[in-house]
C-alpha positions in Angstrom: -23.3 -12.2 -26.7 -21.2 -14.6 -25.3 -17.9 -13.9 -24.3 -14.6 -15.8 -24.8 -12.4 -16.6 -22.2 -12.7 -17.7 -18.9 -15.9 -16.7 -16.9 -16.0 -15.2 -13.6 -16.5 -17.1 -10.5 -19.6 -15.3 -9.9 -21.0 -16.1 -13.7 -20.0 -19.8 -12.8 -21.3 -19.3 -9.6 -24.5 -18.0 -10.9 -24.3 -21.6 -13.3 -24.0 -24.1 -10.2 -27.1 -26.0 -9.3 -27.9 -25.3 -5.6 -26.5 -28.2 -4.4 -23.4 -27.8 -5.9 -23.5 -24.1 -5.5 -23.7 -24.8 -0.9 -20.5 -27.1 -1.0 -18.8 -24.4 -3.4 -19.4 -21.9 -1.4 -18.5 -24.0 2.3 -15.4 -24.5 0.4 -14.6 -21.2 0.1 -12.0 -19.6 2.7 -13.7 -16.8 4.3 -10.7 -14.1 3.4 -10.6 -12.9 0.0 -8.0 -13.9 -2.7 -6.6 -10.4 -2.0 -6.2 -10.6 1.1 -3.7 -13.9 0.8 -2.3 -12.6 -2.3 -1.9 -8.9 -2.0 -0.6 -6.9 -5.3 3.4 -7.0 -5.7 5.1 -3.7 -4.3 6.4 -3.0 -7.1 3.7 -2.2 -9.4 2.1 1.2 -10.0 -1.2 2.2 -8.0 -3.2 1.6 -11.4 -1.9 -2.2 -11.6 -2.4 -2.5 -7.9 -6.3 -2.0 -9.1 -5.9 -4.1 -11.8 -4.5 -6.8 -9.7 -7.3 -6.3 -6.9 -10.2 -6.1 -9.4 -8.4 -9.7 -11.3 -8.5 -11.4 -7.9 -11.9 -10.5 -7.2 -13.5 -11.0 -10.7 -11.3 -14.1 -11.8 -10.0 -17.2 -10.0 -6.4 -16.9 -10.6 -5.0 -18.0 -7.3 -2.8 -20.3 -8.2 0.9 -19.5 -8.2 1.3 -19.8 -12.1 -1.4 -17.8 -12.5 -0.2 -15.2 -9.9 3.0 -15.3 -11.6 1.3 -14.4 -15.3 -0.6 -12.0 -13.6 2.4 -10.1 -12.4 4.4 -10.1 -15.7 1.4 -8.9 -17.1 1.0 -5.7 -14.8 4.6 -5.3 -15.4 4.3 -5.1 -19.1 0.7 -2.7 -18.6 3.1 -0.5 -16.4 6.0 -0.4 -18.6 3.2 0.3 -21.8 1.8 2.8 -19.6 5.0 4.6 -18.5 6.1 4.7 -22.4 3.3 6.2 -23.1 3.6 9.3 -20.1 7.0 10.2 -21.9 5.8 10.0 -25.4 2.6 12.1 -24.6 5.6 14.8 -22.8 8.4 14.6 -25.6 6.2 13.8 -28.6 5.6 11.2 -31.3 8.8 12.7 -32.9 12.5 13.4 -31.5 15.5 15.0 -33.1 18.1 12.4 -34.4 21.4 13.3 -35.8 21.6 16.5 -37.6 18.7 17.7 -36.6 16.4 15.1 -38.4 12.6 14.1 -36.9 12.7 10.8 -36.0 9.8 8.2 -34.6 10.4 8.2 -30.7 12.3 5.4 -29.7 10.0 4.0 -26.7 7.3 3.8 -29.9 8.7 0.7 -30.1 9.0 -0.2 -26.2 5.1 0.9 -25.6 3.7 -1.5 -28.8 5.7 -4.5 -27.7 4.6 -4.1 -23.8 1.1 -3.5 -25.1 1.5 -7.1 -27.1 3.3 -8.9 -24.0 0.2 -7.9 -22.1 -2.1 -8.7 -24.2 -0.8 -12.2 -24.7 -0.3 -12.6 -20.8 -4.2 -11.6 -20.4 -5.4 -13.9 -23.5 -3.2 -17.1 -21.8 -4.8 -16.6 -18.3 -8.4 -16.5 -19.7 -9.5 -13.2 -18.7 -11.9 -11.5 -19.8 -11.2 -7.7 -19.2 
C-alpha cells in the first residue's frame, strides 16, 4: 500500500543508490534534530513527545516547518485539553432556564482538530 505525503528519512534513505547514500550520510551532522531543536516549553508532555517523534522520523528541520509543527501541536494540545474538560463536564451543559445545550468547547475542539489535521497535511507528514 502506498502512503501519501512526505516519506520519512529512513524510507528515502532506503531507496537511495549506495553512492548517494554514503554522500548523504556523510553530510548529516552527528547531533540529532531533537538536540538542535528542542520542543517548545509551553507544549504539554504529549505534544513534546509528538515533536520528538516528528523530528526523529521526518525531515522537518527548516524554520518554517518548525513553526508550522509548533502551531499544529498547539492545536493538538488545545483539542486535547477541550476533550478532557468535556469528558469531565459532559457533552451538554445547562443553559438559561436549565435548558440543556451542547457544551461550548465542542466547537473549539472541532476547530482545533481541523487545524491540527490541516497543519500536518501542510507539512506532508504521514502520522
